[in-house]
C-alpha positions as CSV (number, residue, x, y, z in Angstrom):
1,M,0.0,0.0,0.0
2,S,1.1,3.6,-0.7
3,C,2.0,5.8,2.2
4,P,2.5,9.6,2.5
5,R,6.3,9.3,2.0
6,M,5.9,7.3,-1.2
7,E,3.4,9.7,-2.5
8,R,5.7,12.6,-1.8
9,E,8.6,10.7,-3.5
10,R,6.4,10.3,-6.6
11,A,5.5,14.0,-6.5
12,E,9.2,14.9,-6.4
13,E,9.6,13.3,-9.8
14,F,7.4,16.0,-11.2
15,I,8.4,19.1,-9.1
16,I,12.2,18.5,-9.0
17,G,14.1,19.0,-12.2
18,P,16.9,16.9,-13.6
19,Y,19.6,18.5,-11.5
20,G,17.9,18.2,-8.1
21,I,18.4,15.3,-5.7
22,L,15.4,13.1,-5.3
23,S,14.8,11.8,-1.8
24,R,14.7,8.2,-3.0
25,N,18.1,8.6,-4.6
26,S,19.8,9.7,-1.3
27,K,23.1,7.9,-0.6
28,G,21.7,7.1,2.8
29,R,22.6,7.4,6.4
30,L,25.8,6.4,8.3
31,S,23.7,3.8,10.0
32,P,20.9,2.3,7.9
33,E,17.5,2.5,9.4
34,P,13.9,1.8,8.2
35,E,12.2,4.6,6.2
36,C,9.5,6.7,7.8
37,E,6.1,6.1,6.3
38,I,5.1,9.8,6.5
39,R,8.3,11.8,5.8
40,T,11.0,11.6,3.2
41,C,14.5,11.1,4.4
42,F,15.3,14.8,4.0
43,Q,12.2,15.9,5.9
44,R,13.3,13.6,8.7
45,D,16.6,15.4,8.7
46,I,14.9,18.7,9.1
47,D,12.9,17.4,12.1
48,R,15.9,15.9,13.7
49,I,17.9,19.1,13.5
50,T,15.1,21.4,14.7
51,H,14.4,19.1,17.7
52,S,18.1,19.0,18.7
53,K,19.6,20.7,21.7
54,S,22.3,22.3,19.6
55,F,19.7,24.0,17.4
56,R,17.9,25.4,20.4
57,R,21.1,26.8,21.8
58,L,21.6,29.0,18.6
59,K,19.1,31.5,20.0
60,H,21.7,32.5,22.7
61,K,24.7,32.6,20.4
62,T,26.2,35.7,18.9
63,Q,25.8,36.4,15.2
64,V,28.0,39.5,14.9
65,F,27.6,41.9,17.9
66,L,28.5,40.7,21.3
67,Q,25.6,41.2,23.8
68,P,23.9,44.1,22.0
69,E,21.3,46.1,23.9
70,G,18.1,45.6,22.0
71,D,15.7,42.9,20.9
72,H,16.0,43.2,17.2
73,Y,19.5,42.2,16.4
74,R,20.2,38.9,14.8
75,T,21.3,35.9,16.7
76,R,22.8,32.7,15.3
77,L,19.3,31.2,15.3
78,T,17.6,34.0,13.4
79,H,20.5,33.9,10.9
80,T,20.0,30.2,10.4
81,L,16.3,30.7,9.8
82,E,16.9,33.4,7.3
83,V,19.4,31.2,5.4
84,S,16.8,28.4,5.4
85,R,14.1,30.6,3.9
86,L,16.4,32.0,1.2
87,A,17.7,28.5,0.3
88,R,14.2,27.1,-0.1
89,T,13.3,30.1,-2.3
90,V,16.2,29.4,-4.6
91,A,15.7,25.6,-4.6
92,R,12.0,26.0,-5.5
93,A,12.8,28.5,-8.3
94,L,15.5,26.2,-9.8
95,K,13.5,23.0,-9.3
96,L,15.9,21.6,-6.7
97,N,15.0,19.6,-3.6
98,E,13.7,22.2,-1.1
99,D,13.8,19.8,1.8
100,L,17.4,19.0,1.3
101,A,18.3,22.7,1.0
102,E,16.4,23.4,4.2
103,A,18.0,20.6,6.1
104,A,21.5,21.6,5.2
105,A,20.7,25.3,6.0
106,L,19.2,24.5,9.4
107,G,22.3,22.5,10.4
108,H,25.0,24.6,8.9
109,D,25.9,26.6,12.0
110,L,25.2,24.0,14.8
111,G,28.9,23.9,15.5
112,H,29.4,27.6,16.0
113,T,31.1,28.7,19.2
114,P,29.9,31.2,21.8
115,F,30.8,34.8,20.8
116,G,30.5,34.2,17.1
117,H,33.6,34.2,14.9
118,A,35.7,35.7,17.8
119,G,35.0,32.5,19.7
120,E,35.9,30.4,16.6
121,R,39.3,32.2,16.3
122,A,40.0,31.8,20.0
123,L,39.3,28.0,19.9
124,N,41.3,27.6,16.7
125,K,44.3,29.1,18.5
126,I,43.8,27.2,21.7
127,Y,42.8,23.7,20.6
128,P,45.9,21.8,19.2
129,G,43.9,20.3,16.3
130,G,42.6,23.6,15.2
131,F,38.9,24.5,15.1
132,K,36.6,25.3,12.2
133,H,32.9,25.8,12.9
134,Y,31.8,23.9,9.7
135,E,33.8,20.9,10.7
136,Q,32.3,21.1,14.2
137,S,28.8,21.4,12.8
138,L,29.3,18.0,11.1
139,R,30.7,16.6,14.4
140,V,27.7,17.8,16.3
141,V,25.2,16.0,14.0
142,D,27.4,12.9,13.6
143,I,28.7,12.4,17.2
144,L,27.7,14.9,19.9
145,E,23.9,15.0,19.6
146,R,21.7,12.5,21.3
147,D,24.2,11.5,24.0
148,G,26.9,10.5,21.5
149,R,24.6,8.7,19.1
150,G,24.4,11.6,16.6
151,L,21.4,12.5,14.5
152,N,22.3,9.9,11.8
153,L,21.5,12.3,8.9
154,C,21.6,11.6,5.2
155,Y,24.9,11.9,3.3
156,E,23.7,14.8,1.2
157,T,22.6,16.8,4.3
158,R,25.8,16.1,6.1
159,M,27.9,17.3,3.1
160,G,25.8,20.4,2.7
161,I,26.6,21.2,6.3
162,L,30.3,20.5,6.0
163,H,30.8,22.4,2.7
164,H,28.7,25.5,3.5
165,T,31.8,27.7,3.8
166,H,34.2,26.1,1.3
167,G,32.6,24.1,-1.5
168,Q,33.7,21.0,-3.3
169,A,33.5,20.1,-7.0
170,D,30.9,17.4,-6.4
171,D,28.6,19.4,-4.2
172,T,24.9,19.0,-4.9
173,P,23.1,22.1,-6.3
174,E,21.2,22.3,-3.0
175,A,24.5,22.5,-1.1
176,V,25.7,25.3,-3.4
177,A,22.4,27.1,-2.8
178,V,22.9,27.0,0.9
179,R,26.5,28.2,0.6
180,L,25.4,31.2,-1.5
181,C,22.3,32.0,0.6
182,D,24.4,31.9,3.8
183,R,26.6,34.6,2.4
184,I,23.7,36.6,0.9
185,A,21.9,36.4,4.3
186,Y,24.8,37.4,6.6
187,I,26.2,40.4,4.6
188,N,22.7,41.8,4.3
189,H,21.4,41.3,7.8
190,D,24.8,42.3,9.3
191,L,24.6,45.5,7.3
192,D,21.0,46.0,8.5
193,D,22.1,45.4,12.1
194,S,25.1,47.7,11.7
195,I,22.9,50.6,10.6
196,R,20.5,49.9,13.5
197,A,23.4,50.0,15.9
198,G,24.8,53.2,14.5
199,I,28.0,51.6,13.4
200,I,27.5,53.1,10.0
201,K,24.8,55.3,8.5
202,A,22.6,54.2,5.6
203,E,23.9,57.0,3.4
204,E,27.4,55.8,4.0
205,V,26.8,52.5,2.3
206,P,28.8,52.6,-1.0
207,E,26.8,53.8,-4.0
208,L,27.8,50.6,-5.9
209,I,25.8,48.5,-3.4
210,R,22.9,51.0,-3.1
211,K,22.6,51.5,-6.9
212,N,22.8,47.8,-7.9
213,C,21.1,46.1,-4.9
214,G,18.8,48.7,-3.3
215,E,18.5,50.9,-0.3
216,R,16.7,48.6,2.0
217,N,17.4,45.1,3.4
218,S,14.6,43.4,1.5
219,E,15.5,45.2,-1.8
220,R,19.1,44.1,-1.5
221,I,18.2,40.4,-0.8
222,N,15.6,40.4,-3.6
223,S,18.1,41.8,-6.1
224,L,20.8,39.3,-5.3
225,L,18.4,36.3,-5.3
226,T,16.7,37.3,-8.5
227,D,20.0,37.7,-10.3
228,L,21.2,34.3,-9.0
229,I,18.0,32.6,-10.1
230,E,17.9,34.2,-13.5
231,N,21.5,33.4,-14.3
232,S,21.6,29.8,-13.0
233,S,21.1,26.9,-15.5
234,G,22.2,23.4,-16.1
235,G,22.5,22.6,-12.4
236,K,25.1,25.4,-12.0
237,L,24.3,28.3,-9.7
238,R,25.8,31.6,-10.7
239,M,25.2,35.3,-10.7
240,S,25.7,37.6,-13.6
241,P,29.3,38.9,-14.0
242,K,28.1,42.4,-13.0
243,M,26.2,41.3,-9.9
244,R,29.0,38.9,-8.9
245,E,31.3,41.9,-8.9
246,V,28.9,43.9,-6.7
247,F,28.4,40.9,-4.4
248,D,32.2,40.4,-3.9
249,F,32.6,44.2,-3.3
250,F,29.7,44.0,-0.8
251,H,31.4,41.2,1.0
252,S,34.8,43.0,1.1
253,Y,33.1,46.2,2.3
254,M,31.5,44.3,5.3
255,Y,34.9,43.0,6.4
256,S,36.7,46.3,6.0
257,D,34.1,48.6,7.5
258,V,31.8,46.5,9.8
259,Y,33.4,43.2,10.9
260,T,36.6,45.0,12.0
261,N,34.9,48.2,13.2
262,P,36.2,49.1,16.7
263,L,32.6,50.1,17.8
264,A,31.3,46.7,16.9
265,K,34.3,44.6,18.0
266,G,35.6,46.5,21.0
267,E,34.8,43.7,23.4
268,E,36.1,40.8,21.3
269,N,39.7,41.0,22.7
270,K,38.2,39.6,25.9
271,V,36.8,36.5,24.3
272,E,40.1,34.8,23.9
273,G,41.0,35.1,27.5
274,I,37.6,33.8,28.6
275,L,37.7,30.7,26.4
276,E,41.4,30.1,27.1
277,R,40.8,30.0,30.9
278,L,37.8,27.7,30.6
279,Y,39.7,25.4,28.3
280,D,42.7,25.3,30.6
281,Y,40.5,24.7,33.6
282,Y,38.8,21.6,32.1
283,L,42.1,20.3,30.7
284,K,43.5,20.2,34.2
285,R,40.2,18.9,35.7
286,P,38.6,16.6,33.2
287,E,36.4,15.2,36.0
288,K,34.6,18.5,36.0
289,L,33.3,18.0,32.5
290,P,29.7,16.8,32.2
291,E,29.2,13.1,32.2
292,D,28.1,13.2,28.5
293,F,31.8,14.0,27.6
294,H,33.5,11.3,29.6
295,G,33.2,8.9,26.6
296,I,34.9,11.4,24.4
297,I,37.7,11.7,26.9
298,E,38.3,8.0,26.8
299,A,38.0,7.8,23.0
300,E,39.7,11.0,21.8
301,G,41.3,12.7,24.8
302,V,40.5,15.5,27.2
303,E,41.5,18.2,24.7
304,R,38.8,17.1,22.3
305,A,36.2,16.8,25.0
306,A,37.0,20.3,26.4
307,C,36.8,21.8,23.0
308,D,33.5,20.1,22.3
309,Y,32.0,21.3,25.6
310,I,33.2,24.9,25.3
311,S,32.2,25.2,21.6
312,G,28.7,24.1,22.4
313,M,28.2,26.8,25.1
314,T,26.0,29.8,24.6
315,D,27.4,33.2,25.2
316,S,25.5,33.6,28.5
317,Y,26.5,30.1,29.7
318,A,30.2,30.7,28.9
319,M,30.1,33.9,30.9
320,E,28.2,32.2,33.7
321,K,30.8,29.4,33.9
322,Y,33.6,31.9,33.8
323,G,32.1,33.9,36.6
324,E,31.5,30.7,38.7
325,L,35.0,29.4,38.3
326,F,37.1,32.6,38.3
327,I,35.2,35.5,39.9
328,P,34.8,35.4,43.8
329,F,31.3,35.5,45.1
330,A,30.2,37.8,47.9
331,W,29.8,36.0,51.2
332,T,28.7,36.9,54.7
333,V,30.3,36.1,58.0
334,K,27.8,34.7,60.5
C-alpha cells in the first residue's frame, strides 16, 4: 500500500528537475534504518535538526555583535532561519529539492562557538587540532547530539553542512544554494544590524551597493536572489558577472568597514581570555566536564572533550561558567 512518504517521493519526480536530488536517490545514512512512512529522508533530517539541543542553543549565540542592547539584532538562530528561507526560495525556483536545502541550511551553524567568529578564532588558536565551525557542525550531527549517538543524517545533508563555507566540486546544487544563501543572508542582515546599531549610516553604504542592490534590506536580498535565479542553469548556480562583482565588493566592504569596526568589535579581545581560561580549567580537571563528555575523553582525549564542551556553550553560559569558576562571590560572616 502507498504511504505519504511514497506519494511525496512520486510527486518529487514532477516538481524536482533533472539536477535536483530526489529523496529516494539519497546515498543514505551512516547507520541504515527503516524509512519513515510519512516523511521523506530529508524531511526527517529537518525534524531531527530542529528538535536537537544544539539547534535550540543557537538563539543564545552571537551572530556579529556581542551582547547588544536591543531585541531586534540577529542571533545565530535568526541567521539560520533566514538562510533556510532563502535556500528554499532558490531551490524552488530552480526545481531543486527544497527539503534537502532546508535541512543543510538549518544544520550549517550548529557547531558555532559562543561569541561568534571571535570564539571560533579563539578556539582555533587554543585547541591543538585547530577549530573550524563547519567541521564542528558535522561533528555535532554525527557524534555529539543524542548523548553521543548523533542524528544519523543523510549523506547529502551532512555534506551540505560541511561544505557551507568552502565548497567541493561534487557538491549538490542544493549545497551550493545553501552556501550562497548563507553569504547573501549574513552580509545583508549584518549591514542592517550595523545601521540599526549606529556603526554606519545608511547614506554611508557605498553607492555601488545601493545602486545595484537597493537601499533597504529586502531590496538588496531580492536583487541578489533574483539575479542568482535568472542566471543559473544546467545545475550550475551563478550570478551575472556584474552582480557577482557587486556581491564580492559588498562582502569585502563588510569586512573592511563593519566586521573590523572598533565600535562593533571593541569587546572581542576579551573573548580569547575567557575561552582560554575555561579550556585550561577543564584540561586540568577533566572530571569537572559533564558526564556526557566522559566517553569522548576515553576515545579522543580530554583536549577534544573540552573543545566540544566549550564550543557548544551559549554566550551567556560561557560567561556564567567563567564567573562561577574565576570570579569570587560575595559572602557573609555569620
